[in-house]
C-alpha positions as a printed Julia matrix, in Angstrom:
87×3 Matrix{Float64}:
  0.0    0.0    0.0
  1.19   3.48  -0.82
  2.0    5.03   2.58
  0.51   8.37   1.58
 -2.81   6.67   0.82
 -2.83   4.73   4.1
 -6.2    5.47   5.75
 -4.64   6.54   9.08
 -1.73   8.59   7.68
 -3.39  12.01   7.93
 -4.44  11.32  11.53
 -0.97  10.02  12.48
  0.75  13.07  10.99
 -1.6   15.33  12.92
 -0.51  13.59  16.13
  3.18  13.96  15.22
  2.81  17.64  14.34
  1.48  18.36  17.83
  4.69  17.06  19.49
  8.1   18.63  20.02
 10.56  16.26  18.35
 14.29  16.46  17.81
 15.59  13.99  15.24
 19.37  13.65  15.51
 20.92  11.97  12.49
 23.85  11.61  10.18
 23.74  12.02   6.4
 21.14   9.3    5.72
 18.76  11.14   8.05
 18.36  13.85   5.43
 16.74  11.23   3.19
 14.29  10.38   5.97
 13.46  14.06   6.48
 12.94  14.54   2.72
 10.61  11.53   2.73
  8.67  12.89   5.7
  8.35  16.27   3.99
  7.08  14.6    0.83
  4.49  12.57   2.78
  3.29  15.68   4.64
  2.91  17.57   1.35
  1.19  14.72  -0.46
 -1.31  14.08   2.35
 -2.2   17.76   2.58
 -1.49  18.03   6.31
 -1.16  21.71   7.18
  0.83  23.32   9.96
  3.54  20.63  10.08
  6.58  22.53  11.38
  9.61  20.71   9.91
 12.86  22.62  10.41
 16.6   22.08  10.64
 17.45  23.11  14.2
 18.8   21.62  17.42
 16.45  23.59  19.63
 12.68  23.24  20.05
 12.46  25.38  23.17
 11.23  28.56  21.46
  8.63  26.81  19.35
  5.0   27.58  20.03
  3.19  24.32  19.55
  4.56  21.28  17.77
  7.82  21.09  15.87
  9.83  18.38  14.11
 13.39  19.65  14.35
 16.29  17.76  12.84
 20.04  18.19  12.95
 23.25  16.24  12.75
 23.56  14.02  15.79
 26.86  15.52  17.0
 25.22  18.97  17.27
 22.87  17.85  20.05
 24.92  18.53  23.17
 22.56  19.36  26.02
 18.82  19.1   25.97
 16.48  20.67  28.48
 13.96  18.51  30.31
 11.3   20.49  28.42
 12.25  18.66  25.22
  9.69  15.94  24.75
 10.98  13.46  22.18
 14.46  12.62  20.99
 14.92  10.27  18.05
 18.45   9.32  17.04
 19.71   7.05  14.29
 23.25   5.79  14.74
 25.34   4.47  11.86
């Protein structure tokens, strides 16, 4: 099944967009972020805040921030979700 046409995809993306997420990655992570951006655009989900940053503290509402893993040094306890892919 095409993931974009999955019946729950719009609902799942709406849940993700309400969270504060930091996705630490290496070079392959950019491919994942591009794929996520494509899915968000193709499903028509609005307000999905996808940015390259290591800080979600100043964000009002949800954010999906991504950056190279080595850039994430200290995270405040106010950060909600950390996802990291190691080589």
